[in-house]
N, C-alpha and C positions, 0 to 999 in steps of 0.2 A: 515511410522512412525517406530520408533525403541525404544527399551527399554532405550538406553543410547545415548544421553540425552532424557528425556521424551519429546515427541512431535517433535523430529527431523524430518525434511522433506528431504528425499533423492531425487536425481535427476531423477532416473528411475530404471527400472528393465528389465531383458532379457525375451522377449516373448517366446523364444525358449525353456526355461525350466520352463514355467508357472510362471514367475516372482519370481522364487526361488532365483536367483542371482540378487542382487541389487547393483546399483551404489551408493556408500556411499558418493559421493560428496554432500555438502550442499551449495546451492546458495541462497543468500539473497532474491532475487525476488520471488523464489518459496514460501518461508515461508511468505513473506509479502503479496503475492497474496492470499494465503489461509487465512491469518489473515483478510484481507479485505472481502473475500468471506464469512467467518463466521460472520463478522460484519453485512453484508447485511442480512443474515438469522436472526440474532438477531434483527435487526432493523425492519424487516418485519413481525415478529411474535408477539404474545400477551405476556403480562407480567406474565401470569399464570405459564408458564413453563420456568425455568431459564437455561435450557439445553444449548441454544446457547450463553447465557451470559457467562456461565462457560467455554465453549469450546473456545469462542473468547478470553477471558482473558488468558486462558492457552496458546493458540497459540501465542498471542502477547508477553506474558512474555518470552516464549522460544525463540522467534525471537530476542527480545532485548538482552537476556542473551547470545545468540549465536553470534550475529553480531555486538555488541557494547561493548566496554570496560567499566569499571566502571566510567571512565572519560568522557564517551559519544563518544569516537572516534570510527568511523565505521571501521569494518574489514571484508573483504570478506574471510572467513576462508579457502575456497578452493584454495585461491591464496597466501598462506603464503610464498611460495617459489618464488613468483614473475614471474612465467612462464606462465601466462595466456594470452589469445589472446586479441587483441585490443578492442573488443567490451565489454569486462567484466566491465570496469569502468562505463558503462551505467547502470549496474544492480543496483548500489547504488542510482542512481537517481530514478529509479522505486520503490525501496524499501522505500525510504524516503517519496515519494508521497503517496504510498498505505498505509503506516502506518498513515500518516496524515489524509487521507480519512477515515481510520478506526475510528479515534477519532470523526469524524463528525457523523458517523453511530452509534457509541457506546460512547457517551460523558463521560460515567463513567471511560473510560480509558485515558482521556485527561491528567490527572495529572501524569500518568505513562509514557505516550509516548512523549508528547510535550517537556518536559525538556530534554529528551534524544536527540530529533531532534535538539533542539537549541544548545546543547553542541556539537553535531556532526558538525553542520554548523560552529561553532566557531573554531573547531579543524582542519578545512580544510587547506591544505597547497598547495603550487604551485607544485603539483605533476606532474609526467611525466618524462619519460626517453628519450625524444626526438622523440620517435616513437608513443607514445600514448598521448602526451601532449594536443592535441586538444580534445580528448575524455574526458580526466580528467577535462579540463576547462569547457566543456559543462555540464558534470555531476555535477560539483561543482556549476555551475550557477543554475541548476535545484534544487539543495539542498537548496541553499540560498533563491531562489524565493519561494520555498515551505513554508517558514516561514510566508508567507502571507495567509496561510490557514485559519487563524482566521477571515479574512475579506472576505472570499469567501463563496458562498452558498453551502450547502451540497447537495449531490446527493439524488435522490428519493424524492425531496422536494414536488413534486406534490401529492404523495401518502402517505406522512408522517402523521401518526396519533399517533405515539408512544410518550409518555411523561415520564419523569423521574424526581425524586426528585433533581438530580444533573444536570439537563439539562440546567441550567442557565449559564453554562460555555459558554464563547464567541465562542468556536469552535463548540458547539453542533448545530446540524441541526434539533433537535426535535422541532416540532411545533404542534399546535392544528389545525386540519383540519377544513376548512370552506366549507360548502356545496355550490356548484356552483348554480347560478341562471339559469333559462331556457335560457336566452340570452347568457350565457357562455358555454352551453352544447356542441354545435357543435365545437367551437374553442378548448374547453378542450379535446374533443375526438381526434381531429386532432393532437393537441400538444402532447398528451400522446403517440399516435401511432408513431409520428415522432421522439420524443425525449426520451421517457421513457426508452428504452433499448439501446440507443446509447452509443458508447464507450466513448464519451466525457462526457456524464452525469454520467456514471458508475465510471470512473476513474478521471475525471476532465481534464481541459485543460493542466495541467502540465504533465499528463500521455501521452497526445498526443504529447507534446513537446519532452518528453523523447523518445517515439517511433520514432519520426522524427529524433532525434539524432542518434538512433541506425541504421536507414536506411542509413543516411549519412555515418556512420562509415563503414557499410557493403559495400556500393558502393565504398568507398575508398580502400577496400581490394580486390575488384574484378579486 
């Protein structure tokens, strides 16, 4: 983090000098992953302490202000000179997906995040300079398909007990938990163990798709 802008997420630091020297590059997926991580903490804690709610909202606000224009167009700020490697376009796919999942975990942020994601999808262009056109098209596909987030089940649905006044939003995953019957106990335990911490559950199928795209891109570079 850094003073300017507040909540900026830098890419790394040098271990050799005890992390005194920092890499000031800001990549969208770093900020979006932290936004989603904070949303998980907010979602899994009680309503008595609003710490995680405040931190989640702050991180999401900074992410939107940094990587999206007022018109909703996405911008990878570290690539303003257009000299980034071919895998970079996949970052925006991850960013859009993780911000969308954030709204499922923290429904109170839906009105702030979802309009931006819709505007970003509408502003997509047939980008690509001939060298990275495939990566751009795959990332754009992920961004557009991500608009179906309102029709998908939210993560952590098995352990969801959090309710909010504004959880009636279509994208919200907040539900009231129902105690399982004895006949469901064994199956429930197995399901939770197999699925509760899986990458698909935590980030959704679109995250898996985005990571698959990244693998394809990297294979093409080898």
